[in-house]
C-alpha positions in Angstrom: 12.1 100.7 32.6 11.3 101.0 28.9 11.7 98.2 26.6 14.5 98.4 23.9 12.9 98.2 20.6 14.2 97.8 17.0 12.9 98.5 13.6 13.5 96.7 10.4 11.3 98.8 8.2 14.1 100.7 6.5 16.6 97.8 6.6 14.5 94.8 5.5 17.1 93.9 2.9 20.1 93.9 5.3 20.7 90.3 6.4 23.3 91.4 9.0 20.8 93.6 10.7 18.2 90.8 10.7 20.7 88.5 12.4 21.4 91.2 15.0 17.7 91.8 15.7 17.0 88.1 16.1 20.0 87.7 18.4 18.8 90.5 20.6 15.2 89.4 20.7 13.9 92.7 19.3 10.4 93.3 18.1 10.5 94.2 14.4 7.0 95.6 14.4 7.6 98.5 16.7 9.6 101.7 16.4 13.0 101.9 18.1 16.1 103.9 18.9 19.3 103.1 17.0 21.4 100.4 18.6 25.0 101.4 19.7 27.8 100.2 17.5 29.7 97.2 18.7 33.5 97.5 18.2 35.2 94.6 16.4 37.7 92.9 18.7 40.7 91.6 16.7 41.8 88.2 17.9 45.5 88.3 18.8 48.3 86.3 20.3 48.6 86.4 24.1 52.3 86.8 24.5 53.6 85.7 27.8 56.9 86.8 29.4 57.6 83.2 30.0 57.2 82.1 26.4 59.6 84.8 25.2 62.0 84.3 28.1 61.6 87.9 29.3 61.0 86.7 32.8 64.6 85.4 32.8 66.1 88.8 31.8 68.8 89.9 32.2 69.9 86.3 31.9 68.8 86.6 28.3 69.9 87.8 24.8 68.2 91.2 24.6 65.0 93.1 23.9 65.6 94.8 20.6 62.8 93.2 18.7 60.2 92.8 21.5 57.9 95.6 20.1 57.6 93.7 16.9 56.2 90.7 18.7 53.7 92.7 20.8 52.5 94.7 17.8 52.0 91.4 15.9 54.5 92.4 13.3 56.2 89.0 13.9 53.8 86.1 13.7 54.3 82.4 14.4 52.4 81.0 11.5 52.6 80.8 7.7 49.0 82.1 7.1 49.7 85.6 8.3 46.8 85.2 10.7 46.6 85.9 14.4 43.8 83.5 15.0 46.1 80.7 15.9 47.6 80.1 19.4 51.3 80.3 20.1 53.3 77.2 19.3 54.6 75.0 22.1 57.4 76.6 24.1 59.3 73.3 24.0 60.4 73.7 20.4 63.9 74.9 19.6 63.0 76.9 16.5 59.9 78.3 14.8 59.0 79.5 11.3 57.5 83.0 11.4 56.6 86.0 9.3 57.9 89.5 9.7 56.7 92.9 8.4 57.7 96.5 8.6 54.6 98.0 7.0 51.8 95.4 7.7 51.5 94.9 4.0 54.5 92.9 2.8 55.6 89.9 4.8 58.8 87.8 4.7 59.7 84.5 6.3 62.0 84.5 9.3 63.5 81.9 11.6 62.7 82.3 15.3 65.1 80.3 17.5 66.1 79.7 21.1 69.7 79.7 22.2 69.2 76.1 23.4 66.3 73.8 24.2 63.8 74.7 26.9 65.0 71.6 28.8 68.6 72.8 28.7 67.6 76.3 29.7 65.5 75.1 32.7 68.4 72.8 33.7 70.9 75.7 33.5 68.6 78.0 35.4 68.3 75.4 38.2 72.0 74.9 38.2 72.6 78.7 38.7 70.2 78.8 41.7 71.5 75.6 43.4 75.2 76.3 42.9 75.2 80.0 43.7 72.3 80.5 46.1 71.6 77.0 47.4 68.0 77.3 46.3 65.7 75.5 43.8 64.5 78.8 42.4 65.9 82.3 42.5 66.5 85.6 40.7 68.9 84.6 38.0 70.2 88.1 37.6 70.9 88.5 41.3 72.7 85.2 41.4 74.9 85.8 38.3 75.7 89.4 39.5 77.4 87.9 42.6 79.9 85.8 40.6 83.5 86.7 40.5 83.5 86.8 36.7 80.7 89.3 36.4 82.2 91.5 39.0 85.3 91.6 36.8 83.1 92.5 33.8 81.6 95.4 35.8 85.0 96.9 36.5 86.4 96.3 33.0 86.7 99.1 30.5 87.5 96.7 27.6 86.5 93.1 26.9 89.8 91.2 27.3 90.7 87.5 26.9 90.7 86.8 30.7 87.1 87.9 30.9 86.0 85.1 28.5 88.4 82.4 29.6 86.7 79.0 30.2 83.5 79.8 28.3 82.3 76.8 26.3 81.6 78.7 23.0 83.9 77.5 20.2 84.2 81.1 19.1 86.0 82.0 22.3 88.3 79.0 22.6 91.2 80.9 20.9 90.2 84.6 21.5 92.3 87.5 20.3 91.9 91.1 21.4 91.0 92.1 17.9 88.1 89.6 17.9 86.8 90.7 21.3 87.0 94.4 20.2 84.8 93.5 17.2 82.2 91.9 19.5 81.9 95.0 21.6 82.0 97.4 18.7 79.3 95.6 16.8 77.1 94.4 19.6 73.6 95.1 18.1 71.5 94.9 21.3 72.7 98.4 22.3 71.8 101.6 20.4 75.2 103.3 20.5 77.7 100.6 19.6 80.9 101.6 17.8 83.5 101.8 20.4 85.9 99.0 21.5 85.5 100.3 25.1 82.5 99.1 27.2 81.6 102.6 28.5 78.4 102.5 26.5 77.3 99.2 28.0 75.1 99.3 31.2 75.4 96.6 33.8 72.3 95.0 32.3 73.9 95.1 28.8 77.1 93.5 30.1 75.2 90.6 31.8 73.2 90.0 28.6 76.3 89.9 26.5 78.1 87.6 28.9 75.1 85.3 29.1 74.7 85.0 25.3 78.4 84.3 24.9 78.3 81.6 27.6 75.2 79.8 26.2 75.4 80.2 22.4 77.5 82.6 20.4 75.3 82.2 17.2 73.5 85.6 17.5 76.8 87.3 18.3 78.4 85.9 15.1 75.5 87.1 13.0 75.9 90.6 14.5 79.7 90.9 14.1 80.0 89.3 10.7 76.8 90.6 8.9 75.5 89.2 5.6 75.5 92.8 4.1 79.3 92.7 4.2 79.4 89.4 2.3 79.7 87.0 5.2 77.7 83.7 4.7 75.3 84.1 7.6 71.6 85.0 7.6 70.7 88.6 8.6 70.3 89.2 12.3 67.0 91.0 12.9 67.0 91.2 16.7 66.1 89.3 19.9 63.4 89.3 22.6 64.1 87.5 25.8 65.6 84.2 24.8 64.4 84.2 21.2 66.5 85.3 18.2 65.0 86.4 14.9 66.9 86.1 11.7 66.2 85.7 8.0 64.7 82.4 7.0 66.6 79.6 5.3 65.6 76.0 4.6 68.0 73.4 6.1 70.3 71.5 3.8 68.6 68.3 4.8 65.6 69.3 2.7 67.9 69.1 -0.4 69.4 65.7 0.1 66.9 64.3 -2.4 67.3 67.2 -4.9 67.9 66.9 -8.6 71.6 66.2 -9.6 72.1 69.7 -11.0 70.8 71.2 -7.7 73.0 68.9 -5.6 76.0 69.9 -7.6 75.3 73.6 -7.3 74.8 73.3 -3.5 78.0 71.2 -3.1 80.0 73.9 -5.0 78.5 76.6 -2.8 79.4 74.6 0.3 83.0 74.4 -0.9 83.0 78.2 -1.6 81.8 78.9 2.0 84.5 76.7 3.5 87.1 78.5 1.3 85.9 81.9 2.4 85.8 80.9 6.0 89.5 79.9 5.9 90.8 82.7 3.7 89.2 86.2 3.9 90.2 89.8 4.0 90.1 90.0 7.8 92.4 87.1 8.3 90.1 85.1 10.6 90.2 81.3 10.2 86.8 79.9 10.9 86.5 76.2 11.6 83.6 73.9 12.6 83.6 71.8 15.8 80.6 69.9 14.5 78.4 69.8 11.3 75.1 68.2 10.7 72.2 68.5 8.2 71.0 71.7 9.9 74.3 73.5 10.0 73.8 75.0 6.5 70.7 76.5 5.0 69.4 77.6 1.6 67.6 80.9 0.9 64.6 81.0 -1.5 67.0 82.2 -4.3 69.1 79.1 -4.0 72.0 80.8 -2.1 73.6 78.6 0.6 74.5 80.1 3.9 75.6 78.9 7.4 72.3 78.5 9.2 73.7 77.5 12.6 76.9 79.3 13.6 76.9 77.9 17.2 79.7 75.3 16.4 82.0 77.8 14.6 85.4 78.4 16.2 87.6 81.4 15.2 91.4 81.7 15.1 92.9 85.1 14.4 95.6 84.6 11.9 97.0 88.1 12.6 97.2 88.0 16.4 96.7 84.4 17.3 95.2 83.3 20.6 96.0 85.5 23.5 95.0 83.1 26.3 97.9 82.1 28.4 98.6 78.5 29.6 95.8 77.3 31.9 93.2 79.9 31.1 91.3 77.6 28.8 90.8 75.2 31.7 89.3 77.8 34.0 85.8 76.8 34.9 82.9 78.6 36.7 79.1 78.6 36.4 79.2 80.4 33.1 81.3 77.6 31.7 78.7 75.0 32.6 75.4 76.5 31.4 75.0 74.2 28.3 77.8 71.6 28.6 79.2 69.3 31.2 81.8 71.1 33.3 84.1 68.2 32.8 84.2 68.5 29.0 87.7 69.1 27.7 88.4 72.0 25.3 90.0 71.3 21.9 93.4 72.9 21.7 93.8 75.8 19.3 97.0 74.3 18.1 95.3 71.0 17.1 93.1 72.7 14.4 94.4 72.0 10.9 93.5 73.6 7.5 91.6 70.6 6.4 89.5 70.3 9.6 86.1 71.6 8.3 86.5 70.0 4.9 87.0 66.5 6.4 83.9 67.0 8.5 81.8 68.0 5.5 83.2 65.0 3.5 82.2 62.7 6.3 78.8 64.0 7.2 77.2 66.1 4.5 78.6 65.7 1.0 77.8 61.9 0.7 74.2 62.6 1.6 74.0 65.3 -1.0 76.0 63.7 -3.9 75.8 59.9 -3.6 73.9 58.1 -6.4 73.1 61.3 -8.3 75.2 61.1 -11.4 76.1 58.7 -14.3 78.8 56.0 -13.4 82.0 57.6 -14.7 81.4 60.9 -12.8 79.8 59.3 -9.8 82.8 57.0 -9.4 85.2 60.0 -9.3 83.0 61.8 -6.8 82.7 58.7 -4.5 86.5 58.1 -4.7 87.2 61.7 -3.7 84.7 61.7 -0.8 86.2 58.4 0.6 89.7 59.8 0.5 88.6 63.1 1.9 86.6 61.5 4.8 89.8 59.6 5.8 91.7 62.9 6.1 93.1 63.4 2.6 96.5 62.0 3.7 99.5 64.0 2.5 98.0 64.8 -0.9 98.0 68.5 -0.5 96.1 71.2 1.4 92.4 71.9 1.8 92.4 74.4 -1.1 93.9 71.9 -3.5 91.3 69.2 -2.4 88.4 71.6 -2.8 89.6 72.6 -6.3 89.8 69.0 -7.3 86.1 68.3 -6.3 85.0 71.7 -7.8 86.5 70.7 -11.1 84.3 67.6 -11.2 81.2 69.4 -10.1 81.2 72.6 -12.2 80.2 70.9 -15.5 77.2 69.3 -13.7 75.5 72.6 -12.8 72.8 74.1 -14.9 71.9 77.8 -15.5 68.2 78.5 -15.1 65.8 80.4 -12.9 66.0 77.9 -10.1 69.3 79.4 -9.2 68.1 83.0 -8.9 71.2 84.0 -6.9 73.4 83.7 -10.1 70.8 83.8 -12.9 70.8 85.2 -15.5 74.5 86.2 -14.9 75.5 82.5 -15.4 74.4 82.8 -19.0 77.1 85.3 -19.8 79.9 84.5 -17.5 81.7 81.3 -16.4 82.2 82.9 -13.0 78.6 82.2 -12.1 
């Protein structure tokens, strides 16, 4: 066998060739044949079905954005590099980057329906309660349930098919709301009809599973931001991961400058007002709020970041559940909550419900200690009265108008508030 020989005579000035020669142990003093080219191997993420939750499908959200993950058009780091390993699967949410052309990137939020611990616990509950086994095919187990068999036979999503699900959005369902869910369900290519003929058995199980575990991605789909709803844009899902436009949680702004705090508080009031009074006559209310419920885009615009605790009452049709249907329980009722948890009655929700929650848990953290004494005292007095329920001093709209009157003069008009600048220089509306 002949010896492979290299020659540096014509490439003496090429340092890369020199390194290659030395690495291969070539003899630079002898003639040689050209070495074959070595293809550059691009480091990449090693996506696993388990990390994405694809191994659990069709007990999952969907697969509409999986190609983006596998083509590395969605990445889990802020450096736009694929050298890093995937983040821990135990996290509830991740910051990522998204591209359509591999040139321009934008920030996205990548979230799970619930924590990995809760997912694993629910999966185990499905197997043990339905098949008496520690592990099983989730799809096979859920397909055998009485509820899903009713879904398979149904032509239309009706209130009896969602009775007993723990999602606040479905505590007081109307046929109009359920039709909107089917018509705008974005995980199927040919949505548009209120009838479920275009949904396969697989699609029906994914929709039912998502509604049972966390209705957040469904709300983003049926009330899209492009129509003016205060939610981030839904980009798609893969397995048990949801991808949406990125926002910073409101907690990041608790230490913000006074004019920023005043602006965000006014936006928060505007969101609550639009959720209670809108053209579609849906009344949205929160069952819980915390520092991560609301988020802020890079242009300063405030949105609802986590819609999982939003309930909806149809002011046109009302709730169409009959007595006793809310108390119905099955395995789908218990995937994320204790099966013994009592539902809040639709009739107990008042107009001031969400405002009182915000006055108790968010506005004090945003506004306390930010302004000069006369103004601060007025704000503190209002928040204390609001947190106690506002008494009989009028409705939510009147209360919000009272606080807005205090806050509006405290805002400023500059480039930090890009969502209303420079319009705010020419109009009091902004």
